C-alpha positions in Angstrom: 32.6 44.7 30.8 35.8 43.1 32.1 37.4 44.5 35.2 41.0 43.8 36.3 42.0 44.9 39.8 44.7 44.4 42.3 42.9 46.3 44.9 41.1 43.3 46.5 37.6 43.8 47.9 38.4 46.8 50.2 37.6 50.4 49.5 40.3 52.5 47.8 42.2 55.1 49.6 43.6 58.1 47.7 46.2 60.2 49.5 47.2 63.5 48.0 50.1 65.8 48.9 51.4 69.0 47.3 54.9 69.3 45.7 56.3 72.8 45.8 59.7 72.7 44.0 62.0 70.8 41.8 61.6 68.4 38.8 58.8 66.6 40.6 56.5 69.5 39.9 56.4 68.5 36.2 54.2 65.5 35.4 56.3 64.7 32.3 59.4 64.2 34.6 57.5 61.4 36.4 56.7 59.7 33.1 60.4 59.9 32.2 61.5 57.8 35.2 58.6 55.3 35.1 59.4 51.7 34.3 59.1 51.1 30.5 56.5 48.4 31.0 54.3 50.4 33.3 50.8 51.5 32.3 51.2 55.2 31.5 48.9 58.1 30.5 49.9 61.7 29.8 47.7 64.7 29.1 48.8 68.4 28.8 47.1 71.5 27.5 49.7 74.3 28.0 47.3 77.1 27.2 45.0 75.8 30.0 48.0 75.5 32.4 47.1 71.9 32.9 49.4 68.8 32.9 48.7 65.3 34.2 50.3 61.9 34.2 48.9 58.6 35.5 51.3 55.7 36.2 50.5 52.1 36.9 47.0 50.7 37.3 45.0 49.8 40.4 41.9 49.0 38.4 41.3 48.5 34.6 37.9 48.3 33.1 37.8 46.9 29.6 34.7 47.5 27.5 33.6 46.7 24.0 30.4 46.6 21.9 27.5 49.0 21.5 27.2 49.6 25.3 30.8 50.3 25.9 30.4 54.0 26.9 27.5 53.1 29.3 29.6 50.3 30.8 32.6 52.6 31.3 30.3 55.2 33.0 29.0 52.5 35.3 32.6 51.4 36.1 33.6 55.0 36.8 30.7 55.5 39.1 31.5 52.4 41.1 35.1 53.5 41.4 34.2 56.9 42.6 31.9 55.5 45.3 34.6 53.1 46.6 37.2 55.9 47.0 38.2 57.5 50.3 40.1 60.8 49.9 42.8 62.0 52.2 43.9 65.4 51.0 44.4 69.0 52.1 41.8 71.6 51.3 41.9 72.7 47.7 43.5 69.5 46.4 42.1 68.1 43.1 40.2 64.9 43.0 41.9 61.8 41.6 41.3 61.1 37.9 40.3 58.2 35.9 41.9 57.9 32.4 39.9 56.5 29.5 40.1 55.9 25.8 38.2 54.1 23.1 38.8 52.7 19.7 37.1 54.2 16.6 34.9 51.2 16.2 33.2 49.4 19.1 35.2 46.2 18.4 38.8 45.7 17.4 39.4 42.7 15.0 41.6 39.9 16.2 44.2 41.0 13.6 44.6 44.4 15.3 48.4 43.7 15.8 50.0 46.7 17.6 46.5 48.0 18.7 45.8 44.7 20.5 46.8 45.9 24.0 44.5 48.9 23.7 41.2 47.2 23.2 37.9 48.8 22.2 37.7 50.7 25.4 39.8 51.2 28.5 39.1 52.9 31.8 42.0 53.0 34.2 42.5 54.2 37.8 46.3 54.9 37.8 48.3 53.9 40.9 50.1 57.2 41.1 48.9 60.5 39.6 50.6 63.9 39.2 48.6 67.0 38.3 49.9 70.4 37.8 47.4 73.2 37.4 47.5 77.0 38.0 51.1 76.8 39.1 50.5 74.1 41.8 51.4 70.4 41.6 49.7 67.6 43.4 50.7 63.9 43.8 48.1 61.3 44.5 48.9 57.7 45.5 46.2 55.0 45.7 46.6 52.7 48.7 50.1 53.9 49.2 51.4 52.7 45.9 54.4 54.6 44.6 56.6 55.2 41.6 60.2 56.7 41.4 60.4 60.4 42.1 62.1 62.3 39.3 65.4 64.1 40.1 66.0 65.6 36.7 63.7 67.9 34.6 62.6 66.7 31.2 63.6 68.4 28.0 61.9 71.7 27.3 61.1 73.7 24.1 60.8 72.7 20.5 63.4 70.6 18.7 65.2 71.2 15.4 62.9 69.5 12.9 64.5 68.1 9.7 62.8 68.8 6.4 60.1 66.1 6.1 57.5 65.6 3.5 55.0 62.7 3.9 55.3 62.0 0.1 59.0 61.1 0.7 58.0 58.3 3.1 54.9 57.0 1.4 54.5 54.3 -1.2 53.2 55.9 -4.5 50.7 53.0 -4.7 49.3 54.1 -1.2 49.0 57.7 -2.4 47.1 56.6 -5.5 44.9 54.4 -3.3 43.9 57.5 -1.2 43.0 59.4 -4.4 40.8 56.4 -5.3 39.1 56.5 -1.9 38.2 60.2 -2.5 36.8 59.3 -6.0 34.7 56.5 -4.5 33.4 59.0 -1.9 32.5 61.5 -4.6 30.6 58.9 -6.5 28.6 58.0 -3.4 27.9 61.7 -2.8 26.8 62.2 -6.5 24.4 59.2 -6.1 22.9 60.9 -3.0 24.2 58.1 -0.6 26.4 60.5 1.4 26.6 64.1 2.3 30.2 63.8 3.5 32.9 61.1 3.8 36.2 61.2 5.7 38.6 58.7 4.1 41.7 58.2 6.2 45.2 57.0 5.5 48.2 55.8 7.4 51.9 56.5 6.9 54.6 54.2 8.3 58.2 55.2 9.1 60.8 52.9 10.5 61.7 55.2 13.4 60.8 54.8 17.0 61.0 58.2 18.8 62.0 58.6 22.4 58.6 59.4 23.9 59.8 62.0 26.5 61.6 64.4 24.0 58.7 63.8 21.6 56.0 64.8 24.2 58.2 67.8 25.3 58.4 69.0 21.8 54.7 68.5 21.1 53.6 70.5 24.1 56.0 73.3 23.2 55.0 73.4 19.5 51.3 73.0 19.9 50.3 74.8 23.2 46.6 75.1 22.2 46.3 71.4 21.7 46.1 68.5 24.1 49.4 66.6 24.0 48.6 63.0 24.9 50.2 59.6 25.4 48.7 56.2 26.2 50.8 53.2 26.9 49.0 50.1 28.2 51.0 47.9 30.6 53.6 45.8 28.7 55.3 48.7 27.0 55.1 47.3 23.4 53.1 50.2 22.0 52.5 53.9 22.8 49.8 56.1 21.3 51.0 59.8 21.1 49.9 63.0 19.6 48.7 66.6 20.0 45.1 67.1 19.1 43.2 70.3 18.6 39.7 68.9 18.7 37.7 68.9 21.9 34.9 66.3 21.9 33.4 67.2 25.3 34.6 69.0 28.4 32.5 69.3 31.5 33.1 71.5 34.5 30.5 72.1 37.3 27.7 71.0 34.9 28.7 73.2 32.1 29.5 71.6 28.7 32.1 72.8 26.2 32.4 71.2 22.8 33.1 72.3 19.3 32.8 71.6 15.6 36.1 71.5 13.9 36.1 70.8 10.1 37.6 72.5 7.1 41.4 73.0 6.9 44.0 75.1 5.2 47.8 75.3 5.6 49.6 78.2 7.3 52.2 80.4 5.7 55.1 82.3 7.3 54.2 85.4 5.1 51.4 87.2 7.1 49.7 88.3 3.9 49.6 84.9 2.4 48.6 83.3 5.7 45.7 85.8 6.0 44.6 85.0 2.5 44.6 81.3 3.2 42.4 81.9 6.2 40.0 84.2 4.4 39.8 81.6 1.6 38.8 79.0 4.2 36.1 81.3 5.7 34.6 82.0 2.3 34.9 78.6 0.6 31.4 77.1 -0.1 33.0 73.7 0.0 34.7 74.2 3.3 31.6 75.9 4.9 29.4 73.1 3.7 31.7 70.5 5.2 31.7 72.4 8.5 28.0 72.9 8.6 27.4 69.1 8.4 29.4 68.8 11.7 27.7 71.6 13.5 24.2 70.2 12.6 25.2 66.7 13.8 26.5 68.0 17.1 23.2 69.9 17.6 21.1 66.8 16.9 23.2 64.5 19.1 22.9 66.9 22.1 19.2 67.5 21.5 18.6 63.7 21.7 20.1 63.8 25.2 17.9 66.8 26.1 20.8 69.2 26.0 20.0 72.7 24.6 23.2 74.0 23.2 24.2 77.4 21.9 26.8 78.6 19.4 27.5 81.4 16.9 26.0 81.2 13.5 29.3 81.5 11.7 32.6 79.7 12.3 35.9 81.4 13.2 39.5 80.4 12.4 41.4 78.3 14.8 45.1 79.0 13.9 47.6 76.4 14.9 51.2 75.7 14.1 51.2 74.7 10.4 47.5 74.4 9.9 44.2 76.3 10.5 40.7 75.1 10.8 37.1 76.4 10.7 36.0 76.3 14.4 32.6 76.7 16.0 32.6 76.7 19.8 29.5 75.1 21.3 28.4 75.2 25.0 25.4 74.2 27.2 24.2 73.7 30.7 23.7 70.0 31.4 20.4 68.7 32.7 20.4 66.3 35.6 21.3 62.8 34.7 23.5 63.6 31.7 27.2 62.8 32.4 30.4 63.2 30.5 30.5 59.6 29.1 26.9 60.0 28.0 28.0 63.0 25.9 31.1 61.1 24.6 28.9 58.2 23.5 26.4 60.5 21.9 28.9 62.6 20.0 31.4 59.9 18.8 32.0 59.7 16.0 31.2 63.1 14.7 30.9 63.7 10.9 34.3 65.5 11.1 35.9 62.1 11.4 33.3 59.6 10.2 31.2 61.3 7.5 27.4 61.6 7.2 25.1 59.7 7.2 27.1 57.4 9.5 25.9 54.0 8.3 26.7 54.7 4.6 30.0 56.3 5.5 31.0 53.3 7.7 30.2 50.9 4.9 32.4 52.8 2.5 35.2 52.9 5.1 35.0 49.2 5.9 34.9 48.1 2.3 37.6 50.3 0.9 39.8 52.2 3.4 42.0 49.2 4.0 43.5 50.2 7.4 42.8 49.7 11.1 42.0 53.1 12.7 42.5 51.7 16.2 42.3 54.7 18.6 42.9 57.3 15.9 40.1 59.9 15.7 38.6 58.4 18.8 37.8 59.8 22.3 40.7 59.9 24.7 40.6 61.8 28.0 40.0 61.8 31.8 37.2 62.3 34.4 37.0 62.6 38.1 34.5 61.8 40.8 32.7 65.1 40.6 31.7 64.5 37.0 34.3 67.0 35.6 36.6 65.9 32.8 37.5 66.3 29.2 37.8 64.1 26.1 39.5 65.0 22.9 39.2 63.5 19.4 42.6 61.8 19.0 43.8 63.6 15.8 47.4 64.4 14.8 48.4 61.2 16.4 50.6 58.2 15.8 51.2 54.7 17.2 54.8 53.9 18.2 55.3 50.1 18.1 58.0 47.5 17.7 58.1 48.0 14.0 58.4 51.8 14.0 55.8 54.5 14.0 52.5 54.7 12.1 50.9 58.1 11.6 47.3 58.8 10.7 45.3 61.5 8.9 42.1 62.0 7.1 40.3 64.7 5.1 36.6 65.6 4.7 35.1 64.9 1.3 32.0 66.7 0.1 30.6 67.7 -3.3 33.3 69.7 -5.1 36.2 68.0 -3.4 39.3 67.2 -5.5 41.3 64.0 -4.9 44.7 65.8 -5.3 43.7 68.6 -2.9 42.4 66.1 -0.3 45.6 64.1 -0.5 47.6 67.3 0.0 45.4 68.1 3.1 46.3 64.8 4.6 50.0 65.6 3.9 49.6 68.9 5.9 48.1 67.0 8.8 50.7 64.2 8.7 53.5 66.8 8.6 52.5 68.1 12.1 53.8 65.0 13.7 56.2 63.5 11.1 59.0 65.9 11.6 59.0 65.7 15.4 58.9 61.9 15.2 62.0 61.9 13.0 63.8 64.5 15.1 63.3 62.6 18.4 64.2 59.2 17.1 67.6 58.0 18.4 68.0 55.3 15.7 66.1 53.1 13.4 64.8 49.9 15.1 
């Protein structure tokens, strides 16, 4: 564990005030006026009436290796113990932001992912949280950032027609079909129950992050719109993810299994038929059951007795729908949020099952660096509350343009062309907005 701090050896003082009116009540407005090279985190779930941004960094804890989640938990505990709070009654606790790469190490050739590392826990210098109609600004040791005077963009944007196939190399599309065939061969041999081959799509556009985030939160209100920009400003990880990995509030855990996908259709009858087909498909139900069983086992190993319905329901989002099983539990003493994140990541929904064989197939044949895609990103506070999402429907904006990521679950009965089409559906959720909010090609 490597810790970088400009706080010295003294305890940290967090001072919180409430902001009642104006652009400063929107956390995204603060991000819009922050210096371009500032550390920045953004998190918003409109349906939960929660929006948060963290700017600058007082303390950064870098972790890697097999113990990175435990080391991050230790760092979070130390920071919480060193914090003195000066705040009115009812004010929220300061948050720590955290994110991790898919694998526990990033290779030296990680290029644009290099500044993110294998794990990053950050105490932002200035934090702005809006929840339940109230906005709070927290400053650590009186650090400050510019106060916004203008509101950020609101609402969806006009999205140009955009098909991933129009931006992809045909060789890359054929490579993905080949990945699916390799996974099916491994499944036929009995080496795997499920694989999740992933692909990336590069476009030479760099979106303006503020209009992009505004459009994402307006278009996908049930998702967590997120952004992570390490200090330096050379790369920003953005997206709107539907998948909750773990959320803890007052000792109560909420998680979910999300696996099995189908597109949406503007015709209600066709849309309903697509959803019903998803609910009754043996292939999709088998893929989903693998994830539910894995979550059950991971939680049981921590001594957590979970509960969930026996059958999945549909989670309908803009452009895509999924099989969804909500899972919850009361946490025993000694089990914290990062313990849960470490136990659950990666789920078979993003890694396949069994994990070792799936990882071997990915390392040998996928041919891409996942970085923070499909990885835990979220926040936590000193009370132990917090939430981490699986970073799906995401892209990395970097000096060379934007790289988008998607994967599809492969089980017995999968078809290479259909799995490629599923990744196109997932890539489409972000591609059009990236193009629409890009001012010019680099």
